[in-house]
C-alpha positions, -999 to 999 in steps of 0.1 A, spaced: -383 488 -501 -399 457 -485 -418 444 -515 -418 407 -519 -405 395 -552 -401 358 -562 -367 349 -575 -365 348 -613 -349 314 -613 -373 285 -607 -374 280 -570 -385 248 -553 -422 248 -546 -440 238 -514 -469 213 -517 -493 242 -518 -475 259 -547 -458 286 -525 -421 291 -535 -396 281 -509 -370 307 -519 -380 344 -522 -364 378 -524 -377 404 -499 -363 438 -507 -332 423 -521 -328 400 -491 -327 363 -497 -352 343 -476 -354 306 -478 -377 280 -462 -368 244 -456 -401 227 -448 -387 192 -442 -364 205 -414 -389 231 -403 -363 259 -406 -362 293 -421 -331 311 -434 -326 349 -437 -295 358 -457 -283 323 -451 -287 325 -413 -314 305 -394 -343 327 -382 -377 323 -366 -410 340 -374 -432 348 -344 -466 364 -342 -457 397 -325 -490 405 -308 -494 370 -293 -463 347 -291 -438 376 -288 -460 395 -264 -465 364 -242 -428 357 -241 -419 392 -231 -446 394 -205 -435 362 -189 -399 374 -187 -408 408 -173 -429 392 -146 -400 370 -136 -373 397 -133 -392 430 -131 -395 456 -158 -363 475 -149 -341 444 -152 -361 432 -182 -352 464 -200 -316 463 -189 -313 427 -202 -328 438 -236 -304 467 -238 -275 444 -230 -287 420 -257 -289 449 -282 -254 460 -274 -240 425 -277 -257 419 -311 -240 447 -332 -209 428 -344 -226 418 -376 -243 451 -380 -211 470 -376 -193 447 -401 -220 455 -427 -219 493 -420 -181 493 -423 -183 483 -459 -198 517 -468 -181 551 -472 -200 566 -443 -219 555 -412 -251 571 -425 -249 551 -458 -242 519 -440 -271 523 -415 -294 531 -444 -285 498 -461 -288 480 -428 -322 495 -423 -335 478 -455 -324 444 -441 -339 452 -407 -372 463 -423 -374 431 -443 -370 412 -410 -398 430 -392 -376 453 -371 -394 484 -382 -381 514 -402 -348 527 -389 -336 563 -395 -307 585 -386 -324 618 -376 -292 636 -369 -255 628 -362 -230 653 -348 -196 637 -348 -179 667 -332 -203 667 -303 -206 629 -304 -243 629 -303 -267 609 -325 -305 609 -327 -322 578 -342 -357 567 -349 -374 534 -352 -410 531 -364 -431 500 -360 -404 481 -342 -414 448 -328 -410 460 -292 -435 488 -296 -459 465 -315 -460 438 -287 -463 465 -260 -493 481 -277 -508 446 -277 -503 443 -240 -513 480 -234 -480 487 -217 -451 511 -224 -418 497 -212 -396 513 -238 -377 496 -267 -346 485 -247 -331 462 -274 -334 488 -301 -318 515 -278 -291 490 -270 -283 485 -307 -281 522 -314 -259 526 -283 -237 497 -294 -232 512 -329 -224 546 -316 -199 531 -292 -181 517 -322 -185 550 -341 -172 573 -314 -148 549 -297 -164 555 -263 -190 538 -242 -224 553 -252 -259 552 -237 -292 555 -254 -319 577 -239 -354 570 -253 -373 603 -258 -403 592 -278 -424 560 -273 -447 546 -301 -462 523 -275 -478 553 -258 -490 571 -290 -459 588 -304 -452 586 -341 -421 564 -335 -395 554 -310 -367 580 -308 -334 577 -290 -306 603 -282 -273 585 -280 -241 601 -265 -210 590 -246 -217 581 -210 -203 565 -179 -236 547 -174 -234 509 -178 -257 479 -175 -238 467 -145 -239 501 -129 -277 503 -133 -281 468 -118 -260 479 -88 -283 510 -83 -314 487 -84 -298 466 -57 -288 496 -36 -325 508 -38 -336 475 -22 -354 465 -54 -341 430 -54 -361 403 -72 -361 365 -71 -338 367 -101 -314 388 -81 -316 363 -53 -310 334 -77 -280 352 -91 -267 360 -56 -272 324 -45 -254 311 -76 -225 335 -70 -224 324 -34 -224 287 -46 -196 294 -70 -176 312 -43 -182 283 -18 -172 258 -45 -140 279 -53 -132 280 -16 -137 243 -13 -115 235 -43 -88 259 -29 -91 243 5 -88 208 -9 -58 220 -29 -42 234 2 -50 203 21 -34 182 -6 -4 205 -6 -3 202 32 -4 164 30 22 164 3 44 187 24 38 166 55 46 135 35 77 152 21 87 164 56 82 129 70 103 115 42 129 141 48 129 133 85 132 96 77 161 103 53 178 125 80 172 98 106 186 72 82 216 94 75 221 101 112 218 63 120 237 46 91 237 10 103 260 -11 82 265 -48 81 303 -52 79 303 -90 84 277 -116 87 261 -111 121 282 -80 128 266 -45 125 283 -11 129 267 22 137 288 54 133 274 81 156 281 117 147 272 149 167 251 152 198 231 123 212 199 138 227 172 118 243 151 118 211 180 109 189 190 81 213 155 67 210 157 68 172 191 51 173 179 24 197 148 17 176 168 15 143 195 -7 158 172 -31 175 152 -36 143 184 -43 124 196 -67 150 163 -87 148 160 -85 110 196 -96 103 201 -119 133 231 -100 144 252 -111 173 276 -81 175 269 -44 173 297 -19 170 289 17 181 316 40 168 316 74 186 346 89 168 323 116 155 309 125 189 326 158 201 314 157 237 302 129 259 285 141 290 268 121 317 234 122 299 250 111 266 268 83 284 235 72 300 219 71 265 247 49 252 244 26 282 207 22 275 214 14 238 240 -12 248 217 -29 274 188 -30 249 210 -46 223 223 -72 248 188 -81 258 183 -92 222 214 -113 224 238 -90 206 271 -80 222 277 -42 220 312 -27 214 319 10 217 348 23 196 365 56 190 363 74 223 386 104 219 412 114 246 394 146 253 361 128 257 378 101 279 391 129 302 357 144 305 343 110 314 369 106 342 362 141 355 325 134 356 329 101 372 308 84 347 307 46 352 314 28 319 323 -5 334 293 -21 317 307 -12 283 332 -30 261 354 -3 246 383 -4 221 404 23 205 390 24 170 367 7 145 393 -17 133 399 -30 168 361 -32 173 357 -53 142 386 -77 153 370 -80 187 336 -89 171 352 -114 148 370 -131 176 338 -132 195 321 -148 165 349 -174 163 364 -160 132 402 -160 129 415 -124 131 447 -106 142 451 -99 178 431 -68 190 444 -41 214 416 -47 239 418 -30 273 411 -57 299 398 -32 323 371 -22 299 358 -57 290 
């Protein structure tokens, strides 16, 4: 089955006369000496001395992570490497025929002799054998018996595909300790690689590799938290900026200062005038007076529903601040109900220039600026 036969067509020859393309049991093996690569069925492979190079590699890995984790890692690798194997088996009428064909390819690659000892589809149990597998060979060289984890993982992975259920391989014979071959019983199981790792951790059998994994997981979690925190901070800043912009917009809408004539500003006031809002109005108005060089400021209170003593005091402060900058302030639009309230409260507005409405306020400002305008209905008692 594994006899080496040179291809009948003339294959390229190496400098020593050895053919660079050979057939091993029907399997095409090619060597590309200039690139230093070997190809098995068209796929790149590597040839290693099992009792030295392979044994040294496996020994080093087992020392780093411990034999238990080492075996679990090999089983995981075996499970993850069956895609191509299953694709090959699926081309045959039965699983047994497909595995027999795959066994020829495996033997040609030095994976030992594979055999299906028994397969009960109804009970979903399979028994498999591997003789002279590379795992048993390197372990005999090291005088250890760790089991053939990767081979067991392969058989478990194939049965998982066959039965459609997660399967686990139990090794019952060990060639590394003197048995004729490695044998495995495979059946559906809840047992998983991840579950066995958790059991090792629960048994306080942690290794440096576990610590490294835990530290890496912690690092990733910290990094994820940092990224999330930065995103939240950016969102918070964006929201704060948005809120600030909204507040500025609201403030601008609540204090719409309009230049109705050169040197004449008007400020319609709507709603309540609290201390905070009065400060905002004053700041905005004074800024506009300075920026535009205004000499008159008309405060229209038509939209103010109530004018109590506190609101009146705020208006007086705004007027005085404007006048300190050299701008005459004119209050317009005091409603009758508001005027009655002012009288009842005894609020002194003698320091304010008031007129009936915005039109009269503008006429008053124009006359004060020396601009010809129709006569205004100004109340002398309120000048």
